[in-house]
N, C-alpha and C positions, 0 to 999 in steps of 0.2 A: 293396850296400856291405858287409853283414855277411858275404856269401860271400867277398869279396876279403879281408876281415880274417881270416876263418876259415882261408883257404888260407895266408896269411902267418903266422898264429899257429902252425899245425901244421907249418910248413915244417921247422924244426929242433928241434921239441919232442921230448925223449926219451920222453915218455909217449904220443906219437902212435901211434895204431893205423891200420892201412890203411883201415879204414872211416871214420875221422874225416876223413882227407884226401879220400876218395871222396865223403863227404857234402858237404864244402865245394865240391869241383869240381862236383858235381851241382847244388848251389844256384846257383853262378855260371853254369853253362850254362843252367839254367832261367830265371834272371834275364835273360840276354842274349836268349834266345828270346822271353820275354814282352815285353821292351822293343823288340826289333827285328822278330821274325817276326810277332807278333800284329798290330801296326799294318799291316804290309805285307799280311797276309792280309785285314785289314779294308778296306784301300784297294782291293785287287783285287776282293773280293766286292762292294764298293760300286760300283765302276766297271762290273763286269759286270751288276749289277742295274740300274744307271742306263741302260745301253745297251739292255737288254731292255725296260725300262719305257718308254723313249723310243720304241722301235719300236712298242710297244703303243699309246702315245699317238697316234703318227702314223697307225697302222692304224685306230684308233677314230675319229679325226677325219676320215679319208677315207671311212669307212663310215656314220658317224652324222651326221645333219643336224638342225639346229634349225628347227622350224617353229612357226607360231602356231596354237593350237587355240582353238575357240570353244565356250563352254558352251551346251549345249542345255537341260539340266536338272540339278538337283542330286539326288544319290542319298542315301538315308537312311544316317546314320552307324551303324557297328556299336555294340554296347553299350559303356558306359563302361569303361575299363580302370583297374584299381586301381593299376597301376604308374605312378608320376609321370613317369618318363623316357619311356616309350612313349606315354603319354597326351599329354604335351607335344608330342612330334613329330607325333602324329596330329592334334592340334588345329590345327596350322599348315597342314594339308592337308585337302582335301575330295575325296570321291568324286563324280564327275560323269559324265554322258554328254556327250561332246564330238565335234565334227567337225573335221577337218583335211585338208589336201591334202598328199600325199606328194611327194617330189622328182620322181617320174616323172609327176606330174600327176593321179594317181588320187585320188578322194575317199574318205575313211574316216570311220566313225562307230563309237565304242566307249566302253566304260566305262574311265575313266582316273582317276588321282589328280592333282588340280590343286593348285598352290601358291597357293591362295586360301582365306581363312578363311571368307568368306561369299559364295560365288559366286551370280551371278544369270544368267539367260538373256541371252546376248550378250556376256558377259565373255570376255576373251581371256587366254591364258597361254601361256608357252613350253613346247614339248614336243619331245623328241628322238625321232627315228624313223630306221629304216634306209632303204635305197633304195626299198623297196616300201611304206613307210608304217607298218610295224609299230613299236609303241612299244618303245624301248630306253632304257637308262640313260644318264645324262649321261656323255660321254667323260672319261677321266682327263686332268687338265691337267699340264703339265710341273712346276709347283711341287710338286704332290702327289707326282708320280713321283720327283722329286729328294729329297723328304723320306723316302719309303719306301726309296730307295736308300741314303741316309745311315744310316737306322736298320738296314738290313740289314748295311752295312759295320761299324757300331758293334757290333751283335750278334755278328757273326763274329769281330771282334777280341777281344771279351770271352770268347767261347766258346773260341777258340784259346788265349788266355792261361790260362783255367781248365783246359783240357786239359793244358797244360804243367805248371801248378802241381799238378794232381791226379796226374799221372804222377810228378812229383818226390816228392810225399808218399807215394805207393804204394811207390816204390822205397826210400825211407828207412824206411818201416814194415817192409818185408821185410828190410832190412839190420839193423834193430834186433832183429827177431825172431830172425834168424840169430845175432846177437851174444849174445842172451839164451840161445839154445840152446847155444852154445859155453860160456857161463858155467856153465850147468847141468851140462854134460858134464864140465867141469873140476872142478866141485864134487863130482860123483859119484866121480871118480877120486881126489880128495883124501881122501874118506871122512868119516864122521861125527866121527872124533876128530882132525880137522885142527887143528893147533896144539898138540896134546898128545902127539904121537908121540915116543917115547923118553924121556918124563918119568917112566915107571914107574907112572903112575896107571892 
């Protein structure tokens, strides 16, 4: 709004310099780009990210399978962690030796992390594996993928808007520097006795 007011104010002002009008137009162009182009860039980036993440979700769901593992025995926990965040996450899981059957029918036995606070022999828990029975992480779900895509779109919109505003500020800074340089040059031409020329002093 200030850019539009600035352009209108400098339209017929006799004190208007070329740089004043240029600054006002630059502000208006930057405003339009921030309001229009930045959201469009955010929507495009979010859509592309969502499509890529959804493909990843589908691929992970086709290659990862949930199976049921059975606890053979509990393993000793590592030493206590002084960090409350990691220690809380660790306390909710236990390291155990477990057995499970892979989607191809093969039997497996290995050390894994179980989502059990106090596991006992024979307890069961869900476990994600690949086709050969190797332990893998839980596949990404669509809700999480959509959240990541929305964050990517929002971040892109903010970054593009910041780029436009940063470019505007850089151009205005250079224009102001050039204006000051012209003022210094005009002052040098006028001389140190400017205003007293011809007075006989």
